[in-house]
C-alpha positions in Angstrom: 6.3 17.7 30.1 8.0 14.4 31.4 9.1 13.6 34.9 11.2 10.7 35.1 12.7 8.8 38.7 16.0 8.2 38.1 16.4 7.5 42.2 17.5 4.7 43.9 14.4 3.3 44.0 14.4 2.7 40.0 16.8 -0.3 40.5 13.6 -2.8 41.0 13.4 -5.2 38.3 9.9 -4.8 36.4 10.7 -5.8 32.9 9.6 -8.7 31.2 12.8 -9.8 30.5 14.2 -8.3 33.8 14.8 -4.7 33.0 15.1 -1.9 35.9 12.2 0.3 36.4 14.8 2.9 35.4 15.5 1.0 31.9 11.8 0.6 31.2 10.8 4.5 32.1 13.7 5.5 30.0 12.4 3.6 27.2 9.0 5.1 27.7 10.4 8.6 27.3 12.5 8.0 24.1 9.0 6.8 22.7 7.0 9.4 23.5 9.5 11.4 22.0 9.8 9.6 18.8 6.4 9.5 18.4 6.2 13.3 18.6 8.9 13.5 15.8 7.3 11.3 13.3 3.3 12.2 14.2 2.8 15.7 15.9 6.1 17.6 15.0 4.3 21.0 16.2 3.9 19.9 19.6 6.5 21.3 22.3 8.0 19.0 25.3 10.2 19.4 28.0 12.1 17.0 30.9 12.4 17.2 34.6 14.1 14.5 36.5 13.8 13.8 40.0 16.1 11.8 42.4 19.0 13.5 41.3 22.2 14.4 43.5 21.8 17.9 42.6 18.8 20.2 42.9 18.1 22.9 39.9 14.7 24.4 39.6 12.9 27.5 39.0 10.2 26.8 41.7 12.9 26.5 44.4 15.1 29.9 43.4 11.9 32.1 43.3 10.2 31.4 46.4 12.5 29.1 48.4 10.2 25.8 48.2 12.3 22.7 49.7 11.7 20.7 46.5 15.3 19.0 46.3 16.8 16.4 44.4 15.1 17.6 41.4 16.0 19.1 38.1 14.9 20.8 35.2 16.6 19.3 32.3 15.4 20.0 28.9 13.6 23.3 28.4 10.1 23.5 26.3 10.7 22.8 22.3 9.9 21.1 19.7 10.6 17.1 19.6 13.8 16.7 17.9 16.6 13.8 17.4 19.0 16.0 19.8 16.7 15.9 22.8 16.2 12.5 22.3 20.2 12.0 22.3 20.4 13.9 25.5 17.7 11.9 27.0 19.3 8.6 25.8 23.1 9.2 26.6 22.9 12.1 29.3 20.0 10.9 31.8 21.6 8.1 34.3 20.3 7.0 37.5 21.6 8.4 40.4 21.8 7.2 44.4 19.1 10.2 46.0 15.5 10.0 46.5 12.6 12.6 45.9 9.1 13.3 46.9 6.8 12.5 43.8 4.5 15.3 44.7 7.2 17.9 44.6 8.2 16.8 41.0 4.4 17.3 40.0 4.9 20.9 41.5 7.6 21.6 39.7 6.7 20.1 36.4 3.4 22.5 36.7 5.3 25.3 37.3 7.8 24.8 34.9 5.0 24.1 32.1 3.5 27.1 33.1 6.1 29.7 33.0 7.7 28.2 29.6 4.2 28.7 27.8 3.0 31.7 29.5 3.6 33.9 26.2 2.4 31.2 23.6 -0.9 29.9 22.9 -1.4 26.3 23.8 -4.6 24.1 23.7 -3.9 21.3 25.8 -1.1 20.5 28.9 0.0 16.8 29.8 2.4 16.0 32.4 3.4 12.3 32.1 5.2 11.3 35.8 7.1 7.9 35.5 7.9 6.6 39.0 7.4 4.2 40.8 6.3 6.0 43.9 8.6 4.5 46.4 9.0 7.8 48.1 5.9 9.2 51.1 4.8 12.3 49.8 4.4 14.7 52.5 1.3 17.1 51.7 -1.6 18.4 53.6 -4.9 18.9 52.3 -4.5 22.5 51.6 -1.3 21.7 49.5 -3.2 18.6 47.5 -6.4 21.4 47.0 -4.3 24.2 45.7 -2.7 21.8 43.4 -5.8 20.0 42.0 -7.6 23.6 41.4 -4.0 24.7 39.6 -4.5 21.7 37.1 -8.4 22.6 36.7 -7.5 26.4 36.0 -5.0 25.6 33.2 -6.5 22.3 31.6 -3.8 20.0 32.4 -3.9 16.3 31.9 -1.6 14.3 34.8 -0.8 10.6 33.4 0.8 8.5 36.4 2.7 5.5 34.9 3.6 3.0 37.1 4.5 -0.7 37.9 1.7 -1.0 40.3 -1.5 -0.6 38.2 -4.1 -2.9 36.6 -6.3 -2.2 33.3 -9.7 -4.0 33.0 -9.4 -4.0 29.6 -6.5 -4.3 27.0 -4.6 -1.1 26.1 -4.3 -0.1 22.3 -3.1 3.0 20.7 -6.4 4.5 20.7 -7.3 4.1 24.2 -3.7 4.8 26.2 -3.5 8.1 28.2 -8.0 8.3 27.4 -8.6 5.8 30.0 -7.4 5.1 33.6 -6.5 1.8 35.7 -6.3 1.3 38.9 -3.8 0.5 41.4 -3.2 -3.7 42.2 -4.2 -5.6 45.3 -0.4 -6.6 46.0 0.9 -6.4 49.7 1.6 -3.0 50.3 3.5 -0.6 52.9 2.2 2.1 54.5 4.0 4.7 52.6 2.6 2.8 49.6 -1.2 3.2 50.9 -0.6 6.9 51.7 0.7 7.6 48.3 -2.5 5.7 46.6 -5.1 8.0 48.9 -3.4 11.2 47.2 -3.5 10.1 43.7 -6.7 8.9 43.8 -7.8 12.2 45.0 -6.1 14.1 42.2 -7.0 11.5 39.2 -10.4 11.6 40.5 -11.2 14.0 37.8 -11.7 11.9 34.3 -9.1 13.8 32.6 -6.1 12.0 34.6 -5.0 8.9 33.9 -3.3 5.7 35.3 -1.2 4.1 33.2 1.0 0.5 33.4 4.2 1.0 32.6 4.4 -2.5 30.6 1.0 -1.9 28.5 2.5 2.0 27.9 5.5 0.2 26.4 3.6 -2.1 24.3 1.3 0.6 23.2 3.6 3.3 22.1 6.0 1.0 20.2 4.1 1.8 17.2 4.2 5.0 15.3 1.1 6.7 14.0 1.6 9.1 10.6 1.9 12.9 11.0 -1.4 14.0 12.2 -3.1 16.7 9.7 -6.1 18.6 10.2 -8.9 17.6 7.9 -9.4 20.2 5.2 -12.3 20.7 3.6 -13.3 20.8 0.0 -16.4 23.1 -0.3 -18.6 23.2 -3.2 -22.2 23.5 -4.9 -23.8 20.2 -5.3 -26.6 21.5 -8.3 -28.9 19.1 -9.4 -31.0 20.5 -12.4 -31.4 24.3 -13.0 -33.1 24.8 -10.0 -31.4 23.3 -7.2 -28.3 24.0 -5.0 -27.0 22.7 -2.0 -24.2 23.9 -0.5 -21.6 21.0 0.8 -18.1 20.2 2.0 -16.3 16.8 1.2 -13.8 15.4 3.8 -11.3 12.8 3.2 -12.1 9.5 5.0 -10.5 6.5 3.4 -7.1 7.2 1.6 -4.2 5.3 1.1 -1.2 5.0 3.9 1.9 6.9 3.2 5.3 6.6 4.9 7.3 8.6 6.1 7.4 11.9 3.7 10.3 14.0 2.6 11.5 15.6 5.8 15.4 17.5 6.2 18.5 15.8 6.2 20.9 16.9 9.3 24.0 15.7 10.3 24.3 13.6 13.2 27.3 14.7 14.5 27.1 18.5 13.9 29.5 18.8 10.9 28.8 20.8 8.0 28.3 17.5 6.0 25.9 18.3 2.9 23.7 15.7 1.4 23.4 15.3 -2.4 20.9 13.3 -4.6 21.9 11.5 -7.8 20.0 9.9 -10.3 21.2 7.0 -12.6 19.0 5.2 -15.4 19.6 1.8 -15.8 18.5 -0.7 -19.1 18.3 -4.3 -18.2 19.6 -3.9 -14.9 22.9 -2.4 -16.5 23.5 1.5 -16.2 23.3 3.4 -19.2 24.2 7.5 -19.7 21.7 9.3 -21.0 21.8 13.1 -22.1 18.9 15.2 -20.8 17.9 16.3 -24.2 17.5 12.3 -25.2 14.7 12.2 -22.2 10.9 12.8 -22.8 7.8 12.0 -20.3 5.9 9.7 -20.0 3.4 7.2 -18.0 3.1 3.7 -17.2 -0.2 2.3 -18.0 0.1 -1.1 -16.6 3.5 -2.5 -17.9 3.2 -0.3 -21.0 5.0 3.1 -21.5 3.3 6.1 -22.9 5.1 8.7 -24.3 3.6 12.3 -23.3 4.5 15.2 -25.0 3.5 18.8 -23.5 3.1 20.0 -27.1 0.0 18.0 -28.0 -1.9 18.8 -24.2 -5.1 20.2 -24.9 -5.9 23.7 -23.2 -9.1 22.2 -21.6 -11.6 25.1 -19.9 -13.6 23.1 -17.6 -15.1 26.5 -15.8 -15.3 26.9 -12.0 -15.0 24.0 -9.2 -18.0 22.4 -9.2 -20.6 18.8 -8.2 -22.9 18.6 -10.9 -25.5 15.4 -10.8 -25.8 14.1 -14.4 -28.5 11.8 -13.3 -29.6 9.0 -10.9 -29.2 5.1 -11.4 -29.7 2.1 -9.1 -27.1 1.1 -7.1 -26.9 -2.6 -8.5 -25.8 -0.8 -11.9 -22.3 0.8 -9.9 -20.0 -2.7 -9.8 -16.4 -3.0 -8.3 -14.6 -2.5 -11.6 -16.2 0.6 -12.2 -14.5 2.3 -9.4 -11.1 3.9 -8.6 -9.4 6.9 -7.6 -7.1 6.8 -4.4 -9.8 6.8 -1.7 -13.2 8.0 -0.4 -14.8 11.2 0.4 -17.5 12.0 2.9 -20.3 14.7 1.5 -22.1 16.1 4.2 -24.0 19.8 4.4 -21.8 23.3 4.6 -21.6 24.1 8.4 -24.1 26.9 9.6 -26.2 26.6 6.0 -29.5 25.0 7.5 -31.0 25.0 4.3 -28.7 22.7 2.7 -28.9 20.4 5.4 -32.8 19.9 5.0 -32.4 19.7 1.2 -29.5 17.2 1.5 -31.2 14.9 4.1 -34.3 14.8 2.1 -32.3 13.5 -0.8 -30.7 10.9 0.7 -33.7 9.9 2.2 -35.0 9.7 -1.0 -32.4 8.1 -2.6 -32.6 5.2 0.0 -36.3 4.4 -0.4 -35.5 4.3 -4.4 -32.5 2.7 -3.8 -30.5 4.4 -6.4 -27.2 6.3 -6.5 -26.0 9.7 -8.2 -23.8 10.0 -11.2 -21.8 13.4 -10.8 -18.8 15.3 -12.2 -16.2 16.7 -9.9 -13.8 19.7 -10.9 -12.1 20.2 -7.9 -10.5 23.1 -9.1 -10.7 26.3 -11.2 -10.3 24.7 -15.3 -9.0 21.3 -13.9 -10.1 18.1 -15.3 -13.6 17.0 -14.9 -13.8 13.2 -13.2 -17.1 11.5 -12.8 -18.0 10.1 -9.4 -20.8 8.2 -7.7 -22.6 9.4 -4.6 -23.9 6.7 -2.0 -26.3 7.6 0.3 -25.6 6.2 4.1 -26.2 7.3 7.6 -22.6 7.5 9.9 -23.8 7.6 13.2 -27.3 8.4 12.6 -26.4 11.5 10.4 -27.4 11.1 6.8 -24.4 12.0 4.6 -23.0 10.3 0.7 -19.9 8.5 0.2 -18.3 10.0 -2.9 -16.0 7.4 -4.9 -14.6 7.9 -8.2 -15.7 6.1 -11.7 -13.9 5.3 -14.5 -14.9 6.5 -17.9 -15.5 3.8 -20.5 -12.3 3.9 -22.7 -10.7 3.0 -19.1 -12.4 -0.2 -19.0 -10.1 -3.3 -19.8 -11.9 -6.6 -19.2 -9.3 -9.4 -19.1 -9.9 -13.0 -19.5 -8.6 -15.6 -17.3 -8.6 -19.2 -17.5 -11.0 -21.3 -15.5 -9.9 -22.5 -12.1 -11.9 -25.8 -13.1 -11.9 -27.8 -16.0 -13.7 -31.2 -16.6 -10.6 -33.3 -16.0 -9.8 -31.6 -12.9 -13.0 -31.5 -11.4 -12.4 -32.2 -7.6 -14.0 -35.4 -5.8 -16.6 -34.8 -2.7 -13.4 -35.9 -0.4 -11.5 -33.0 -1.9 -14.2 -30.7 -1.4 -14.8 -31.3 2.4 -10.7 -31.3 3.2 -10.7 -27.5 1.4 -13.9 -27.0 3.7 -11.6 -27.9 6.5 -9.0 -26.4 5.8 -11.0 -23.0 5.9 -12.6 -24.2 9.7 -9.1 -24.7 10.7 -7.7 -21.5 9.6 -10.5 -19.0 11.3 -8.5 -16.0 12.5 -11.6 -15.3 14.8 -9.8 -17.9 17.1 -6.4 -18.1 16.6 -5.1 -16.8 20.2 -6.1 -18.2 23.6 -6.3 -15.5 26.4 -5.3 -15.6 30.1 -9.0 -16.5 30.8 -9.1 -19.5 28.4 -11.3 -17.8 25.8 -10.5 -17.5 22.2 -9.8 -14.1 20.4 -9.1 -12.8 17.4 -5.6 -12.6 15.3 -4.9 -9.9 13.5 -7.5 -6.9 14.5 -7.8 -4.3 12.2 -7.7 -1.3 14.7 -4.3 -3.1 16.5 -2.7 -4.0 13.5 0.3 -2.2 12.0 2.0 -2.3 8.6 4.6 -4.1 9.5 6.7 -2.5 6.6 6.1 1.5 7.9 6.7 0.3 11.3 10.1 -0.9 10.1 10.8 2.0 8.1 10.1 4.2 11.4 12.4 2.3 13.6 15.1 2.7 11.3 15.2 6.0 10.5 15.0 6.6 14.6 17.7 4.0 15.1 20.2 5.9 12.4 19.0 9.4 13.6 20.2 7.9 17.4 23.2 6.0 16.3 24.5 7.1 12.7 27.7 4.9 12.8 25.7 1.8 14.3 24.5 -0.9 11.7 20.8 -1.0 11.0 18.6 -3.2 13.3 16.4 -6.2 11.5 13.4 -6.7 12.0 11.8 -6.6 15.7 10.3 -9.5 16.9 6.5 -8.4 17.1 6.4 -7.0 13.5 7.7 -10.4 12.4 4.4 -11.6 14.4 2.4 -9.7 12.0 4.1 -11.6 9.3 3.9 -15.1 10.9 1.1 -17.6 11.2 -0.1 -17.7 14.4 1.2 -21.2 16.4 -2.2 -22.4 17.8 -3.7 -22.0 13.7 -0.9 -24.0 12.6 -1.1 -27.0 15.1 -4.8 -26.7 13.9 -4.1 -27.4 10.7 -1.4 -29.6 10.0 -3.8 -32.7 10.2 -5.8 -31.3 7.6 -3.1 -30.2 5.4 -1.4 -33.7 5.7 -5.3 -34.9 4.2 -4.9 -32.4 1.5 -1.4 -33.5 1.0 -3.2 -37.8 0.1 -5.9 -36.3 -1.4 -4.0 -33.7 -4.1 -1.3 -35.8 -5.1 1.5 -33.3 -7.5 2.8 -34.8 -10.9 5.6 -33.0 -12.2 4.9 -31.4 -15.9 7.8 -31.1 -18.1 7.5 -28.3 -20.6 9.7 -27.9 -23.2 12.4 -25.2 -22.6 13.5 -22.5 -24.4 16.8 -24.5 -25.8 14.3 -27.5 -27.1 12.7 -24.9 -29.3 15.6 -23.5 -30.7 17.3 -27.1 -31.3 14.0 -27.7 -33.0 13.9 -24.5 -35.3 17.7 -25.5 -35.9 16.8 -28.7 -37.3 14.7 -27.2 -40.1 16.2 -27.3 -43.5 16.9 -24.2 -45.2 18.6 -24.4 -48.3 16.3 -22.0 -50.2 16.6 -19.2 -48.1 20.1 -17.4 -47.9 18.9 -14.6 -45.8 18.7 -16.2 -43.0 21.7 -16.2 -40.6 21.2 -17.5 -37.6 24.6 -17.6 -36.0 27.2 -19.4 -37.5 26.6 -22.7 -39.4 22.9 -22.5 -38.1 24.4 -22.7 -34.9 21.7 -22.5 -31.7 22.4 -19.1 -30.3 23.4 -19.8 -26.5 23.6 -17.8 -23.1 27.2 -15.9 -24.1 25.3 -14.6 -26.8 26.3 -10.9 -26.8 24.6 -9.5 -30.0 23.5 -6.1 -29.6 19.5 -6.4 -30.0 17.0 -4.0 -29.0 13.8 -5.4 -30.6 13.0 -8.2 -32.8 14.1 -8.1 -36.0 13.3 -9.2 -39.4 16.3 -10.8 -40.2 16.7 -13.1 -37.1 13.5 -13.0 -35.5 13.4 -16.0 -33.4 16.7 -16.1 -32.0 16.3 -11.9 -31.4 12.9 -13.4 -29.4 14.8 -15.8 -27.4 17.4 -13.2 -26.5 15.6 -10.8 -25.3 13.8 -12.9 -23.0 16.6 -14.0 -21.5 17.5 -10.6 -21.2 14.6 -10.2 -18.9 12.6 -8.3 -21.5 8.9 -8.4 -20.6 7.2 -11.1 -22.5 3.7 -8.8 -23.7 6.7 -6.2 -25.1 8.5 -8.9 -27.0 5.1 -10.5 -28.3 4.0 -7.0 -29.7 7.5 -7.1 -31.7 7.2 -10.7 -32.9 3.8 -10.0 -34.1 5.0 -7.0 -36.5 7.6 -9.0 -37.6 5.9 -11.6 -38.7 3.4 -9.2 -40.7 5.6 -7.5 -42.1 7.7 -10.7 -43.5 4.4 -12.7 -44.7 4.4 -9.0 -47.7 7.6 -10.0 -48.3 8.7 -11.0 -51.8 9.7 -14.2 -52.0 8.2 -14.9 -48.7 10.5 -16.6 -46.3 8.7 -19.5 -45.0 11.3 -21.3 -42.8 12.2 -17.8 -41.0 8.4 -17.7 -40.5 7.6 -20.7 -39.4 10.5 -20.2 -36.6 9.5 -17.8 -35.4 6.0 -19.0 -35.0 7.4 -21.9 -33.5 9.7 -19.9 -30.6 6.6 -17.6 -30.0 3.9 -20.4 -29.5 6.2 -22.2 -27.5 6.8 -19.6 -24.9 2.8 -18.5 -25.2 2.1 -22.0 -23.8 4.2 -21.6 -20.5 3.8 -17.8 -20.0 0.2 -17.6 -21.2 -1.8 -18.4 -24.2 -4.6 -15.8 -24.5 -2.2 -13.0 -26.6 -1.1 -16.1 -29.0 -4.9 -17.2 -29.4 -6.3 -13.4 -30.0 -3.5 -12.3 -32.5 -3.5 -15.5 -34.1 -7.4 -15.2 -35.0 -6.6 -11.7 -36.3 -3.4 -13.2 -38.5 -5.5 -16.1 -40.1 -8.6 -13.2 -40.8 -5.6 -10.9 -42.2 -4.2 -13.7 -44.5 -7.2 -14.9 -46.2 -8.2 -10.9 -46.3 -5.3 -10.7 -48.5 -6.4 -14.2 -50.6 -2.9 -15.7 -49.1 -5.1 -18.9 -48.3 -2.3 -21.2 -49.4 0.1 -19.2 -46.9 -2.1 -20.0 -44.4 -2.0 -23.8 -45.4 2.1 -24.1 -45.6 2.6 -21.5 -42.1 -0.2 -22.9 -39.6 -1.8 -26.1 -40.9 1.3 -28.1 -42.2 3.2 -27.1 -39.3 0.3 -27.2 -36.5 1.0 -23.6 -35.1 -2.6 -22.5 -34.7 -4.6 -22.3 -31.3 -2.9 -23.4 -28.2 -5.3 -25.9 -26.3 -6.5 -27.0 -23.0 -4.3 -29.9 -23.7 -1.2 -27.7 -24.2 -1.6 -25.3 -21.7 -3.5 -25.7 -18.3 -4.4 -21.7 -19.3 -5.9 -21.8 -22.5 -9.9 -21.6 -22.6 -9.7 -23.3 -26.3 -11.2 -26.8 -26.3 -9.6 -29.5 -28.9 -12.1 -29.3 -31.1 -12.3 -25.8 -31.4 -8.5 -25.6 -32.0 -8.9 -28.4 -35.1 -11.9 -26.3 -36.4 -9.8 -23.0 -36.5 -7.4 -24.6 -39.1 -10.5 -25.0 -41.5 -10.7 -22.2 -44.3 -14.3 -21.0 -45.1 -15.6 -20.8 -48.6 -14.6 -18.4 -51.1 -17.0 -15.2 -51.0 -18.3 -16.2 -47.3 -15.5 -14.8 -45.5 -16.6 -11.3 -43.5 -18.9 -10.6 -46.6 -16.1 -10.1 -49.0 -16.5 -11.2 -52.4 -13.7 -13.0 -53.8 -12.8 -12.3 -57.8 -13.8 -15.4 -60.3 -11.0 -17.4 -61.6 -12.0 -17.2 -65.5 -11.2 -13.7 -65.8 -10.6 -12.5 -69.8 -7.2 -10.8 -69.1 -7.3 -9.2 -73.4 -10.9 -7.5 -72.3 -9.8 -5.9 -68.9 -6.8 -4.7 -70.3 -8.7 -3.4 -73.2 -11.1 -1.4 -71.0 -8.3 -0.1 -69.4 -6.5 1.4 -72.4 -10.0 2.9 -73.2 -10.9 4.1 -69.8 -7.1 6.2 -70.0 -8.0 7.5 -73.4 -11.2 8.8 -72.5 -9.6 10.8 -69.5 
């Protein structure tokens, strides 16, 4: 139950930007309801207004209690956008005053009668008032009210502008810790009200909260809270040891708003329809459903999936089976996968399992080993490998369960070294980087009011700005359906901005780094330069090549329909696909297949292959030479295995299209000496253990043997 003071005393200015108390209290009530809509939609909420010109409440009607200028505005219901619109548009400041203690009596009675037929776990009353009016109450009435609060397990939260807190409030401590009244000069009415409130909040369940602090804490939204569900299973070790365990999700990826019902803000019968569109290279295309198949994204590669090839694997019952133990140092970070972590404890009520699990964890910690286990989540679901790490959480023994990859899922990617022999930093450069790291220390990025340094972006108090902006945008659209969506608030922008103190501290260090690390512009051959070089190749003996009209270089206006690199104009196709936005990995794989196919053609189109290799090599120098160098090694092996050493000389050696060395690309790990050595061809009969045929072969004897073998057959 929210009790808002709308009396004339709420016209005082107390906001950070000069807002009145009424404006701040109204905004706070809106934030409370919005947070409940997003994170606690199962709660119920009601509204009482004090200081209204009229009187309308059940307590005054039934008992004749003289609680004037108080109205029951909204009955107990689940929080929704309609209640928010009523709160924002219908609640206005009046010129009357009301007794805040009477408002608490009305709220307590309203809350009790509205939930008499419901099973409620907790009751909260929020009183937002400057507490200006003197509360006339005797000791008997006060004692009766406090007893009612204790018997019904009510929690009262007094929110005003006269309260201070010994420590800064956070989203985890708001309405759980109580402040105290400030020491500013007080009137007699204020002394009297504070003495009564101290008697009410003497119980630890009731709190005093500063209005400005509450506004700051409640300005962020939390995800919907769900009751943790345990995955109950049996941990089996060998054939004789079984432990009943329960696994709880302890870490998982934060998700934004889930699906929710879309409704019309103006109450009309407007329906919402979803529409699916398909795009190829940023252009909308029309597809038929029979032309679509399912697939998965493995990195940047699309892997088609057919349900017909699905294996009907029967994994059996849900279980957690130990495969063995291994030293913890054997589990590297790159072996971990999954979407989170689970905490494994003994199943509640199983004393024997608690003792077994405690002894197991103690032994694992002593031996410094971890457990490798197979997890079947549900009957006949795919089994997954998991590692269970022993630990103590709040002095209780437990296991942390993380998913492991299978061996065929491990893909080691090679990266160029960050430092080469010709780029080794000097001692001064090392010192400058050390100073930069020290100057950008987040632990000393803010100065408190007491002159002490504090940490920036504290984990427990920092929110995801993307999700927070999403919540606020949805709330704004629900409240103002026809208004323009708001821009990101300044407080959210601070999460994306370097703290001012850190900026000022790092400016001289950055200037020193700028002087010690001069930048030099490196000119790389553009795609057009490679095309011009390709066009200069004389192709009189290869009439099958048609690279545009009269051998002209393709331009950006080329509108040919090219879906993949072809064997007719591979170099031009490669360039055109890259300009259209295709991924380099995809086009490179197509180019490799085309070059291998052209090498088997009779006659071999040498110039066409050279053009393709030049184009491929030029792009690889800029976008990453690893794939080209790796393929070039295989390409050389294929040519030599097929006895095409002369083709290797003509295509690669003479045109210098071999490995890309470190002087040609900063990302290459191949030295100049290794690149030159790569052009050499091994002696005959020494390549990969393949014996080469001798040169002096008697063809007549060979034909005779063949004819003889045929006759015998």
